[in-house]
C-alpha positions as CSV (number, residue, x, y, z in Angstrom):
1,M,-47.4,-14.1,252.9
2,T,-50.0,-11.4,252.4
3,I,-53.2,-12.7,251.0
4,S,-56.8,-11.4,250.7
5,A,-59.3,-12.0,253.5
6,R,-60.7,-14.8,251.4
7,P,-59.5,-16.6,248.3
8,Q,-60.3,-14.6,245.2
9,K,-61.8,-16.0,242.0
10,V,-59.8,-14.5,239.2
11,A,-60.0,-15.0,235.4
12,V,-56.6,-14.5,233.7
13,L,-57.1,-13.7,230.0
14,G,-54.1,-14.6,227.9
15,A,-52.1,-17.9,228.2
16,G,-48.8,-16.6,226.9
17,S,-45.7,-16.7,229.2
18,W,-46.7,-13.8,231.4
19,G,-50.3,-14.7,231.7
20,T,-49.4,-18.3,232.6
21,A,-46.8,-17.0,235.1
22,L,-49.2,-14.7,236.9
23,A,-52.0,-17.3,236.9
24,S,-49.6,-19.8,238.4
25,L,-48.4,-17.4,241.0
26,M,-51.9,-16.6,242.3
27,A,-53.0,-20.2,242.2
28,R,-50.0,-21.1,244.4
29,H,-51.2,-18.4,246.8
30,G,-54.5,-20.2,247.2
31,H,-56.7,-18.3,244.9
32,V,-59.2,-19.9,242.4
33,I,-57.7,-19.1,239.0
34,V,-59.1,-19.8,235.5
35,L,-56.7,-19.2,232.7
36,W,-58.2,-18.4,229.3
37,G,-56.4,-18.8,225.9
38,R,-57.1,-19.4,222.3
39,D,-54.7,-22.2,221.5
40,R,-56.5,-25.4,222.3
41,N,-53.4,-27.5,222.4
42,V,-51.7,-25.1,224.9
43,I,-54.8,-24.9,227.0
44,E,-55.3,-28.6,227.2
45,A,-51.6,-29.1,228.2
46,I,-52.0,-26.5,231.0
47,D,-55.2,-28.0,232.3
48,Q,-54.3,-31.7,232.0
49,R,-50.5,-31.9,232.0
50,H,-49.8,-28.8,234.1
51,E,-47.3,-27.4,231.6
52,N,-47.3,-24.6,229.0
53,P,-45.3,-26.4,226.3
54,R,-45.2,-23.4,223.9
55,Y,-44.1,-20.6,226.2
56,L,-42.7,-22.2,229.4
57,P,-41.7,-25.7,228.3
58,G,-40.5,-28.1,231.0
59,I,-41.7,-26.0,234.0
60,A,-44.4,-27.6,236.2
61,L,-47.5,-25.5,236.8
62,P,-49.8,-25.8,239.8
63,E,-52.3,-28.7,239.5
64,C,-55.0,-26.5,240.9
65,L,-54.7,-24.1,238.0
66,R,-57.6,-24.5,235.5
67,A,-57.4,-23.5,231.9
68,T,-60.1,-23.1,229.2
69,T,-60.8,-21.8,225.7
70,D,-64.3,-20.8,226.7
71,F,-64.1,-17.0,227.3
72,A,-67.5,-16.7,228.9
73,A,-66.9,-19.6,231.2
74,A,-63.6,-18.2,232.4
75,V,-65.2,-14.9,233.4
76,A,-68.4,-16.3,235.0
77,G,-68.6,-15.5,238.7
78,V,-65.2,-14.0,239.1
79,D,-64.2,-11.3,241.6
80,W,-61.9,-9.6,239.1
81,V,-60.2,-10.1,235.8
82,L,-56.5,-9.9,234.9
83,V,-55.9,-9.2,231.2
84,V,-52.6,-10.4,229.9
85,V,-52.8,-10.2,226.1
86,P,-50.6,-8.3,223.7
87,S,-51.4,-4.6,223.3
88,H,-52.8,-5.1,219.8
89,A,-55.4,-7.6,221.2
90,F,-56.3,-5.4,224.2
91,P,-59.3,-3.5,222.7
92,E,-60.9,-6.6,221.3
93,T,-60.5,-8.5,224.6
94,L,-62.1,-5.6,226.5
95,R,-64.9,-5.5,223.9
96,R,-65.7,-9.2,224.5
97,L,-65.3,-8.8,228.3
98,A,-67.6,-5.8,228.8
99,P,-71.0,-7.4,228.4
100,I,-70.2,-10.4,230.5
101,L,-68.2,-8.8,233.3
102,P,-69.8,-9.7,236.6
103,E,-71.3,-6.8,238.6
104,N,-68.8,-5.4,241.1
105,A,-65.9,-7.1,239.4
106,G,-62.7,-5.0,238.7
107,V,-60.4,-5.3,235.7
108,A,-56.6,-5.2,235.9
109,W,-54.1,-5.8,233.2
110,A,-50.4,-6.7,232.9
111,T,-50.3,-5.7,229.2
112,K,-47.6,-3.2,228.3
113,G,-48.0,-0.8,225.3
114,F,-50.4,1.6,223.7
115,E,-53.5,1.2,221.5
116,P,-52.1,0.6,218.0
117,G,-52.9,3.4,215.6
118,S,-54.1,5.9,218.2
119,G,-51.3,5.9,220.8
120,R,-53.8,6.0,223.6
121,F,-53.0,4.6,227.0
122,L,-54.7,1.3,227.8
123,H,-56.7,2.7,230.7
124,E,-58.3,5.1,228.2
125,V,-59.2,2.1,226.0
126,A,-60.6,0.3,229.0
127,G,-62.7,3.4,229.8
128,D,-64.3,3.2,226.3
129,Y,-65.6,-0.4,226.9
130,L,-66.2,-0.8,230.6
131,R,-68.8,0.8,232.9
132,P,-67.6,4.0,234.6
133,D,-67.9,2.3,238.0
134,V,-65.5,-0.6,237.1
135,P,-62.3,-0.3,239.2
136,L,-59.1,-0.4,237.1
137,A,-55.5,-1.3,237.8
138,V,-52.3,-2.0,235.9
139,V,-49.6,-4.5,237.0
140,T,-46.1,-3.6,235.9
141,G,-42.5,-3.7,236.8
142,P,-39.3,-5.7,236.2
143,S,-40.4,-9.3,235.8
144,F,-39.5,-12.1,233.5
145,A,-42.2,-14.7,233.3
146,K,-39.8,-17.7,233.5
147,E,-38.3,-16.4,236.8
148,V,-41.7,-15.9,238.3
149,V,-42.8,-19.4,237.5
150,L,-39.6,-20.8,238.9
151,G,-40.2,-18.9,242.2
152,L,-37.3,-16.5,241.9
153,P,-37.5,-13.2,243.8
154,T,-39.5,-10.5,241.9
155,A,-41.0,-7.1,242.7
156,V,-43.7,-5.3,240.8
157,T,-46.0,-2.4,241.3
158,V,-49.8,-2.1,241.0
159,H,-51.2,1.3,240.1
160,G,-54.9,2.1,239.6
161,I,-58.1,3.9,240.2
162,G,-59.7,2.9,243.5
163,A,-57.3,2.1,246.3
164,G,-59.4,-0.9,247.5
165,F,-59.1,-2.7,244.2
166,V,-55.5,-1.9,243.8
167,Q,-54.8,-3.4,247.2
168,T,-56.9,-6.5,246.3
169,V,-54.8,-7.1,243.2
170,A,-51.5,-6.5,245.0
171,D,-52.6,-8.9,247.9
172,A,-53.4,-11.7,245.4
173,L,-49.9,-11.3,243.8
174,H,-47.9,-10.7,247.0
175,G,-46.1,-13.7,248.5
176,P,-42.8,-15.0,250.0
177,Q,-40.9,-14.6,246.7
178,F,-43.0,-11.9,245.0
179,R,-43.4,-8.4,246.3
180,A,-46.3,-6.2,245.0
181,Y,-46.2,-2.5,245.8
182,T,-49.1,-0.1,245.2
183,G,-49.6,3.4,243.7
184,D,-52.1,5.6,242.0
185,D,-50.1,7.0,239.1
186,M,-51.6,4.9,236.3
187,V,-50.4,7.1,233.5
188,G,-46.8,7.0,234.7
189,A,-46.9,3.3,235.3
190,E,-48.2,2.6,231.8
191,L,-45.7,5.0,230.2
192,G,-42.8,3.2,231.8
193,G,-44.0,-0.3,231.0
194,A,-44.5,0.7,227.3
195,M,-41.5,2.9,226.7
196,K,-38.9,0.6,228.2
197,N,-39.5,-1.9,225.4
198,V,-38.4,0.7,222.8
199,L,-35.3,1.6,224.7
200,A,-34.4,-2.1,225.1
201,V,-34.2,-2.4,221.3
202,A,-31.6,0.4,221.3
203,T,-29.4,-1.3,223.9
204,G,-29.8,-4.6,222.1
205,V,-28.7,-3.0,218.9
206,A,-25.6,-1.6,220.6
207,D,-24.8,-5.0,222.1
208,G,-25.4,-6.7,218.7
209,M,-22.9,-4.3,217.2
210,A,-20.4,-5.0,220.0
211,L,-20.2,-1.4,221.1
212,G,-19.4,-2.3,224.7
213,L,-20.7,-1.8,228.2
214,N,-20.1,1.9,228.3
215,A,-22.5,2.4,225.4
216,R,-25.1,0.2,227.0
217,A,-24.9,2.2,230.2
218,G,-25.1,5.5,228.3
219,L,-28.2,4.4,226.4
220,I,-30.0,3.2,229.5
221,T,-29.3,6.5,231.3
222,R,-30.2,8.8,228.5
223,G,-33.2,6.6,227.7
224,L,-34.4,7.1,231.3
225,N,-34.0,10.8,230.7
226,E,-36.4,10.5,227.7
227,M,-38.9,8.6,229.8
228,L,-38.8,11.4,232.5
229,R,-39.1,14.1,229.9
230,L,-42.2,12.6,228.3
231,A,-43.6,11.8,231.8
232,A,-43.3,15.4,232.8
233,A,-45.2,16.5,229.7
234,I,-48.2,14.2,230.2
235,G,-48.5,14.8,234.0
236,A,-47.0,11.6,235.3
237,R,-45.0,11.7,238.6
238,P,-41.2,11.4,238.2
239,E,-40.9,9.1,241.2
240,T,-43.1,6.5,239.3
241,L,-40.5,6.5,236.5
242,M,-37.7,6.3,239.0
243,G,-39.3,3.2,240.6
244,L,-40.2,-0.3,239.5
245,A,-42.5,0.8,236.7
246,G,-39.8,2.9,235.0
247,L,-36.1,2.5,236.0
248,G,-36.6,-1.1,237.3
249,D,-38.3,-2.4,234.2
250,L,-35.9,-0.4,232.0
251,V,-32.8,-1.9,233.5
252,L,-34.1,-5.5,233.3
253,T,-35.4,-5.2,229.8
254,C,-32.2,-3.5,228.5
255,T,-29.8,-6.0,230.1
256,G,-31.7,-9.3,230.5
257,D,-31.3,-11.8,227.7
258,L,-34.9,-13.1,228.4
259,S,-36.1,-9.8,227.0
260,R,-37.7,-10.2,223.6
261,N,-37.2,-6.5,222.8
262,R,-33.5,-6.7,223.7
263,R,-33.1,-9.9,221.6
264,L,-34.7,-8.1,218.7
265,G,-32.2,-5.3,219.0
266,I,-29.3,-7.7,219.1
267,A,-30.5,-9.4,216.0
268,L,-30.8,-6.1,214.1
269,G,-27.4,-5.0,215.3
270,Q,-26.0,-8.2,213.9
271,G,-27.5,-7.6,210.5
272,Q,-30.7,-9.6,210.6
273,T,-33.8,-8.3,209.0
274,L,-36.8,-7.3,211.2
275,D,-39.0,-10.1,209.8
276,D,-36.4,-12.7,210.3
277,A,-35.6,-11.5,213.9
278,V,-39.3,-11.5,214.9
279,R,-39.8,-14.9,213.3
280,E,-36.9,-16.4,215.2
281,I,-38.1,-14.9,218.6
282,G,-41.4,-16.6,218.0
283,Q,-43.5,-14.3,220.2
284,V,-45.0,-10.8,220.0
285,V,-42.4,-8.1,220.3
286,E,-44.2,-5.1,221.6
287,S,-41.6,-2.5,220.6
288,V,-42.4,-3.0,216.9
289,Q,-45.7,-1.1,217.4
290,T,-44.9,0.8,220.5
291,A,-42.0,2.8,218.9
292,N,-44.5,4.5,216.6
293,E,-46.9,5.2,219.4
294,V,-44.2,6.7,221.7
295,M,-43.2,9.2,219.0
296,R,-46.9,10.0,218.2
297,L,-47.3,10.8,221.9
298,A,-44.2,13.0,221.9
299,E,-45.6,14.9,218.9
300,R,-49.0,15.3,220.6
301,Y,-47.4,17.0,223.5
302,G,-45.4,19.6,221.5
303,G,-42.8,17.6,219.7
304,I,-40.8,16.5,222.7
305,E,-37.2,15.5,221.7
306,L,-36.6,11.8,222.1
307,P,-33.6,11.0,220.0
308,I,-33.1,7.4,221.1
309,S,-36.7,6.5,220.8
310,N,-37.0,8.2,217.4
311,G,-33.9,6.4,216.2
312,V,-35.4,3.0,217.2
313,R,-38.7,4.0,215.4
314,A,-36.7,4.8,212.2
315,V,-34.8,1.5,212.4
316,L,-37.9,-0.6,212.9
317,N,-39.7,1.2,210.1
318,G,-36.8,0.5,207.7
319,E,-36.0,4.2,207.2
320,I,-32.4,3.9,208.4
321,T,-29.9,1.1,209.4
322,P,-28.7,0.5,212.9
323,A,-25.4,1.9,211.9
324,D,-27.1,5.1,210.6
325,G,-29.0,5.4,213.8
326,L,-25.7,5.2,215.8
327,R,-24.1,7.9,213.6
328,Q,-27.0,10.2,214.1
329,L,-26.9,9.9,217.9
330,L,-23.1,10.5,217.9
331,A,-23.4,13.5,215.6
332,R,-25.8,15.4,218.0
333,D,-24.5,18.6,219.3
334,Q,-22.7,18.7,222.7
335,K,-25.0,20.1,225.4
336,P,-25.4,20.2,229.2
337,E,-26.7,16.9,230.6
338,Y,-29.7,18.7,232.1
339,S,-30.9,22.1,230.9
340,G,-31.9,23.6,234.2
341,S,-34.0,20.7,235.4
342,L,-34.2,16.9,235.5
343,F,-36.3,17.0,232.3
344,G,-33.9,19.1,230.1
């Protein structure tokens, strides 16, 4: 197992399923982890009974994992912070963190999405609130929280600004059943982690409508093409989107039934309303906001054509039905798969 030269003291902000999973992982690797969350009942259960009864019921957590509702106490004296809150809560969390972040501490996040309303990448949001010298990193890739807590094999990637901090984060995560790769394409890594949620709704809708495995494979492949097309426009590297942050996360989210975004699509494809589907899932479904931000980003870079993502946006906004969206995709003109390049 690869570990840092000394145990790291890390605050994990966000006690949902993914925050709990990453906190538990690092605690098992010998690091000193404090998990912060708002829900007092959940936090007390994690700290005293070593279980997250709301998000990961029945799964034992490390006894050495500490949890608190005191934000300042969680951050005090840490080597670095891992933010794992929904994207809509990311700006407020960074605003609270900035004045109390210890000197020389870095900030990483495993949040996937954009800033609601602006469509900005999360590293841009972090830059607004944190000192210019704070090292930043994003943790992303194909990873269901439940499987990580159960110790099943998983691989993610850590991209960021400052190779030393990126390696510190990766070392804290890396272990016998959890591989953490590194890179420096933060824009590409964030794009893949956000956009795959939108595309997972499309494949979920197709499965909910019982359109078959051929349709699912076609949507995943053409969805990847949309990711690559947008990545090229914003200056991300194609190999990032062909790796864990893009293709890996896309395949998992589009095919795995633990995916909230896929389950949302299935429910919509079966005729449920958006409100009923989200209520039944019972957790934040990032695609509901992210679809708008993806299309806003596409418009900002010259109106890049993203027919699947645009169809998901229209369905989630109640502008068309899933059946209408399918008809629109099937009615598109026949064309070469690639118009002279990978990004055609």
